[in-house]
Structures are given as structure tokens and as C-alpha cells.
ZAMARGU-4260 file (C-alpha; in steps of 0.2 Angstrom, whole numbers, plus 5000, padded with zeros to 4 digits):
<rodrens>
0) 5350/5901/5892 | 5350/5900/5873 | 5365/5886/5874 | 5353/5875/5885 | 5351/5859/5876
5) 5333/5854/5874 | 5325/5843/5862 | 5315/5855/5854 | 5332/5867/5852 | 5341/5851/5844
10) 5328/5848/5831 | 5327/5866/5826 | 5346/5868/5826 | 5348/5852/5814 | 5338/5859/5803
15) 5347/5876/5801 | 5362/5867/5798 | 5357/5857/5786 | 5348/5870/5778 | 5365/5881/5777
20) 5376/5867/5771 | 5366/5861/5755 | 5363/5881/5753 | 5383/5881/5752 | 5382/5865/5741
25) 5371/5872/5728 | 5377/5872/5711 | 5394/5870/5717 | 5409/5859/5714 | 5408/5848/5730
30) 5426/5844/5733 | 5431/5863/5732 | 5415/5869/5744 | 5420/5856/5756 | 5438/5866/5762
35) 5428/5881/5764 | 5413/5874/5772 | 5426/5869/5784 | 5430/5883/5790 | 5411/5889/5795
40) 5409/5893/5814 | 5395/5895/5822 | 5389/5905/5840 | 5378/5893/5848 | 5386/5878/5854
45) 5372/5866/5851 | 5374/5873/5831 | 5391/5870/5831 | 5390/5853/5841 | 5378/5848/5828
50) 5390/5854/5813 | 5404/5846/5820 | 5396/5829/5820 | 5388/5832/5802 | 5406/5835/5795
55) 5413/5821/5803 | 5401/5809/5795 | 5402/5819/5780 | 5420/5816/5777 | 5420/5800/5785
60) 5408/5795/5769 | 5421/5802/5757 | 5435/5794/5762 | 5427/5776/5759 | 5424/5781/5742
65) 5425/5796/5730 | 5404/5804/5726 | 5402/5800/5745 | 5400/5821/5747 | 5388/5820/5733
70) 5379/5805/5739 | 5378/5813/5758 | 5371/5834/5751 | 5359/5823/5742 | 5352/5812/5755
75) 5351/5827/5766 | 5342/5839/5752 | 5330/5824/5745 | 5329/5813/5760 | 5331/5800/5751
80) 5344/5794/5736 | 5339/5782/5724 | 5352/5780/5709 | 5349/5772/5694 | 5352/5754/5691
85) 5373/5749/5697 | 5381/5748/5680 | 5399/5741/5675 | 5413/5752/5674 | 5422/5753/5657
90) 5429/5764/5644 | 5416/5771/5636 | 5411/5779/5655 | 5427/5783/5658 | 5426/5803/5652
95) 5410/5804/5658 | 5414/5799/5674 | 5430/5810/5676 | 5417/5826/5670 | 5410/5824/5685
100) 5424/5826/5695 | 5435/5839/5684 | 5427/5856/5677 | 5442/5860/5666 | 5443/5850/5648
105) 5461/5849/5649 | 5461/5839/5663 | 5448/5827/5657 | 5458/5826/5643 | 5476/5823/5653
110) 5467/5812/5664 | 5461/5800/5652 | 5476/5800/5642 | 5485/5793/5659 | 5475/5782/5662
115) 5477/5772/5644 | 5495/5775/5644 | 5495/5766/5663 | 5482/5750/5658 | 5473/5742/5672
120) 5488/5741/5683 | 5498/5754/5682 | 5500/5768/5692 | 5497/5786/5692 | 5508/5798/5702
125) 5506/5816/5706 | 5523/5824/5710 | 5528/5838/5719 | 5544/5844/5709 | 5541/5860/5700
130) 5539/5862/5682 | 5551/5870/5672 | 5539/5880/5660 | 5521/5886/5657 | 5514/5869/5655
135) 5507/5854/5666 | 5519/5838/5662 | 5515/5821/5661 | 5530/5807/5662 | 5529/5788/5655
140) 5540/5777/5664 | 5545/5761/5664 | 5551/5755/5680 | 5546/5748/5698 | 5538/5754/5709
145) 5533/5747/5727 | 5518/5758/5736 | 5520/5748/5753 | 5536/5756/5755 | 5539/5775/5764
150) 5554/5779/5768 | 5559/5782/5787 | 5563/5799/5786 | 5544/5801/5779 | 5551/5813/5765
155) 5537/5818/5755 | 5544/5820/5737 | 5563/5818/5733 | 5569/5812/5716 | 5589/5804/5720
160) 5598/5802/5704 | 5612/5790/5703 | 5610/5782/5720 | 5616/5767/5726 | 5606/5754/5733
165) 5607/5740/5745 | 5596/5727/5754 | 5599/5720/5771 | 5591/5706/5779 | 5592/5709/5794
170) 5590/5723/5810 | 5602/5736/5814 | 5603/5739/5835 | 5616/5750/5835 | 5629/5762/5825
175) 5643/5750/5828 | 5636/5738/5815 | 5635/5749/5802 | 5650/5760/5806 | 5660/5757/5791
180) 5646/5759/5782 | 5645/5776/5787 | 5661/5782/5783 | 5662/5777/5766 | 5646/5784/5763
185) 5653/5798/5771 | 5670/5800/5763 | 5662/5798/5745 | 5648/5810/5746 | 5638/5797/5739
190) 5616/5796/5742 | 5614/5776/5749 | 5594/5772/5747 | 5595/5760/5762 | 5581/5741/5761
195) 5583/5735/5778 | 5570/5725/5789 | 5571/5737/5804 | 5582/5748/5813 | 5583/5753/5832
200) 5575/5771/5838 | 5593/5775/5838 | 5603/5772/5825 | 5585/5781/5816 | 5590/5794/5827
205) 5608/5796/5820 | 5606/5795/5803 | 5591/5808/5805 | 5601/5820/5813 | 5616/5818/5799
210) 5604/5816/5783 | 5595/5834/5788 | 5612/5840/5792 | 5619/5836/5772 | 5633/5827/5780
215) 5627/5808/5775 | 5615/5806/5763 | 5609/5788/5768 | 5591/5787/5766 | 5583/5771/5775
220) 5568/5761/5771 | 5561/5748/5782 | 5555/5733/5773 | 5542/5724/5786 | 5543/5707/5786
225) 5529/5694/5781 | 5523/5686/5770 | 5518/5698/5758 | 5537/5706/5759 | 5545/5691/5759
230) 5552/5692/5742 | 5552/5712/5742 | 5571/5712/5746 | 5576/5700/5733 | 5564/5709/5719
235) 5573/5727/5722 | 5590/5716/5723 | 5587/5712/5706 | 5583/5728/5700 | 5601/5734/5704
240) 5608/5716/5700 | 5615/5713/5717 | 5613/5701/5732 | 5604/5703/5748 | 5614/5706/5762
245) 5608/5690/5775 | 5611/5688/5793 | 5600/5671/5789 | 5616/5667/5778 | 5629/5671/5791
250) 5633/5689/5784 | 5637/5703/5794 | 5631/5719/5793 | 5645/5730/5799 | 5656/5721/5783
255) 5644/5729/5769 | 5657/5733/5755 | 5650/5749/5747 | 5660/5744/5732 | 5648/5729/5729
260) 5631/5737/5726 | 5627/5747/5709 | 5618/5763/5705 | 5601/5764/5698 | 5595/5777/5687
265) 5583/5785/5701 | 5576/5783/5715 | 5559/5793/5716 | 5550/5796/5733 | 5531/5803/5734
270) 5520/5801/5745 | 5512/5784/5735 | 5529/5775/5736 | 5545/5772/5729 | 5548/5772/5711
275) 5565/5764/5703 | 5571/5767/5688 | 5588/5755/5681 | 5589/5754/5663 | 5605/5742/5664
280) 5596/5730/5673 | 5580/5729/5662 | 5585/5711/5654 | 5588/5705/5670 | 5571/5711/5676
285) 5562/5704/5662 | 5567/5686/5668 | 5564/5688/5683 | 5545/5694/5679 | 5544/5679/5667
290) 5546/5669/5683 | 5535/5675/5691 | 5522/5673/5677 | 5526/5654/5678 | 5524/5652/5695
295) 5509/5661/5693 | 5501/5651/5681 | 5508/5634/5689 | 5504/5636/5707 | 5488/5626/5714
300) 5488/5640/5727 | 5477/5655/5726 | 5485/5665/5738 | 5501/5662/5731 | 5496/5668/5714
305) 5490/5683/5723 | 5506/5688/5732 | 5517/5683/5714 | 5503/5695/5705 | 5509/5711/5718
310) 5526/5706/5714 | 5526/5705/5694 | 5515/5722/5695 | 5526/5730/5706 | 5541/5726/5697
315) 5534/5727/5678 | 5524/5742/5683 | 5519/5757/5672 | 5520/5771/5680 | 5513/5789/5676
320) 5520/5807/5685 | 5509/5820/5682 | 5517/5837/5685 | 5510/5853/5689 | 5513/5871/5683
325) 5514/5883/5698 | 5498/5892/5697 | 5486/5901/5711 | 5473/5887/5711 | 5489/5871/5711
330) 5482/5865/5726 | 5463/5865/5724 | 5470/5857/5706 | 5480/5844/5713 | 5466/5840/5725
335) 5453/5837/5712 | 5464/5826/5700 | 5467/5815/5717 | 5447/5814/5718 | 5445/5809/5700
340) 5460/5796/5702 | 5449/5788/5716 | 5434/5788/5706 | 5441/5777/5693 | 5449/5764/5705
345) 5433/5764/5716 | 5421/5764/5697 | 5435/5749/5690 | 5432/5737/5707 | 5413/5743/5713
350) 5403/5748/5696 | 5395/5766/5693 | 5379/5773/5696 | 5370/5791/5688 | 5363/5804/5697
355) 5354/5821/5694 | 5360/5813/5675 | 5379/5813/5683 | 5391/5797/5683 | 5397/5793/5700
360) 5406/5778/5708 | 5392/5767/5714 | 5401/5765/5731 | 5404/5784/5734 | 5383/5785/5732
365) 5379/5770/5744 | 5394/5779/5755 | 5383/5795/5756 | 5369/5788/5760 | 5372/5776/5775
370) 5385/5791/5783 | 5369/5802/5781 | 5357/5793/5786 | 5368/5788/5802 | 5369/5805/5803
375) 5351/5808/5807 | 5350/5794/5816 | 5362/5801/5830 | 5351/5816/5831 | 5338/5808/5833
380) 5346/5799/5848 | 5354/5815/5855 | 5335/5821/5855 | 5326/5805/5862 | 5338/5806/5877
385) 5339/5825/5880 | 5318/5823/5881 | 5320/5806/5892
</rodrens>
């Protein structure tokens, strides 16, 4: 009988769940306790359903912007949230914002330094590569970084040293089309990063099986053909000082000669994208960057300017790589750093505000308020339906 849903039971269960969560989160770093909160279970089915509904809205709030968790809990605690006035985010606000999301002073200083090195358009990447030593490592890489590119094999974190890059503006339907390339790659034992418009499932399956066996170190990266990525293959080929193999020019993929494509210093595959380093062609890339800058200045089309700006940022981006030492709390530390970087990004875009003497991205607090009120509205609607 305890599991019979009535309007009164829903009201009582809702109050109990809210109190449980508010008490659980009191005076804690919400990013940490939210992971423990998700493990809670309730014997009463009504309470469990309300708990899951609340958690769904809570996580949606945080997904929209960093600080959504705090805005959500504050709304439940007070019935309303009135943050201070929206303010512009600047360098003087950085440490105050970071201290909201990071408890360790060492981490605050480290992330602040990374933000300074990376600049406005730089990229900060959390690497999964292990650290040899007792200290966290921060590396500044002056290379190219393509956040829109993900390897077809879904590799999480892999760094390839001295691989050859091949760019193909075409689609491979069958394994026979790249038979020569596969034989050359296998016999040479070299690593090949293949940037290509597309592969059939059959070809992709064959490449994956051989890669997993270790008999073929060829990693395909799909470069979708759309307006923003139309020139991406040319940009990557510039880093490699090579041409794009194009079926539109009458070139055959089956005739690819491995020796015509040069090696780069490294290709770093992360969950955030793909970084390419090649000091040998830095002068060539600089000339390419100047042409893009001229295009931005001379173009009257705003969309063309935006696309060229993105290409410019990809090719000339400072990339900061953070590598954390192995500790028992490394996973927790990684989560907190990632969240603090999201907070900075949200603050730069939408501004900041203060809540309970702490600084948050304005979008995060607003998102928390919105989803908390949406949750309460859902509960009221359920009560009304059952009452009728």
C-alpha cells in the first residue's frame, strides 16, 4: 500500500527528497558530491521516481553551463535565487572564479597560468598520458589543433610520433581501392594518419581489425564535407607540405604512393580533438596564416570571415596540455579541472555574477534556476493529474 501514488504522497516524498539532497550537498563541493549523490537509492518507489526526476533536471542544468548545480541547489534551498548583477568577465575575475570551482590553491595557480599562456583563442587539453615523476606537468605546444576531428576508431588518448599524413578528398568504397596503400604501410611498419572524406563500413571494419591486431598502423580520420570543413584538408596538407589526393582532379586513391607524403613531428589524439606538430613547415604555415588574415581583412562577407577566422585559430593555436600525476584522486581532480575550464569559457561568453559570496558564470546560475523551477513545475503537474 505504501507505493500507491496519491497527491499527498507525492508532496511528502518531494519534500523528503529535496531535504535529503540539500542536506547532502550542504557545505560541500557540489561537483564532487554530485557523483556520490547519483549512487543513492530509495526503497520507496515514489521517492525513487521523484529522485530520478530531480537528478535528471539537475544534470541538465549543469550540462548547459558550469555552475548549474549550485544554481539548482540554491533555488531548492531558498525558493528563489537572486544573483548579483551581471558583470563582465575579465582577467581580474579569473582567480575568484577558479576558486569557486577548485579547492586546491596549487590547481588554481596552475589553471590561471594555463589560461594566460593559451590566450583568448588557445586550447587547454587534459591529457590521459601518464606522468613520469611526482609533479603535474603543463606543456605549451605551438602547433595546430582541430577540435572538430575525431578518429574513426574512437581512440581516446594516443600520441603518434613521426607519422606520415595523407589527405584524401574522396570516399573509399572497397578495400581494393587502398590495397597498395595497405601493403606499403604494412611492409614499412610506419604509422599513417589518413584524413579522408569517408569510408564504407567494410573498409572501416577491415582497418580496425588490422589495427587492433597490430599488423597495420593506419588510423583514418573522417573530415566531413561541409562549408566549414571545405578547406580543412588543404590546411592539414599545408602542415605536411604535401598535396591533397583528390578524385575531383582525376587522381586515383589506388595510386597513392606512400613516399610522396612526409612525416610530421607528432599527432596527438585526445578526446577534445587532434593536435599536429611539425616544426619543419612552421614557415610555410606562417605564410598560409598570413593569406587567411588577408582574406579576413578584405572580405565583406561576415560568414566567410568567421570560417577563415576558425581556420586561422586551428592552424595557429597555442595548445596547453595538462598531464596529472597518478594519485588516488586523479579522476576527481580531472573532473574539477575540466569543470573549471568550462566555467571560464561560459564566463567569457555570458559574463559572471556573485552568489553566496562566490563568483559563478551567469549562465550557470540562470540555468540552475530554470531547471529547478521546471522540476517543481513537473511535480505540481503530476500532483494535479493524480488529484483529478
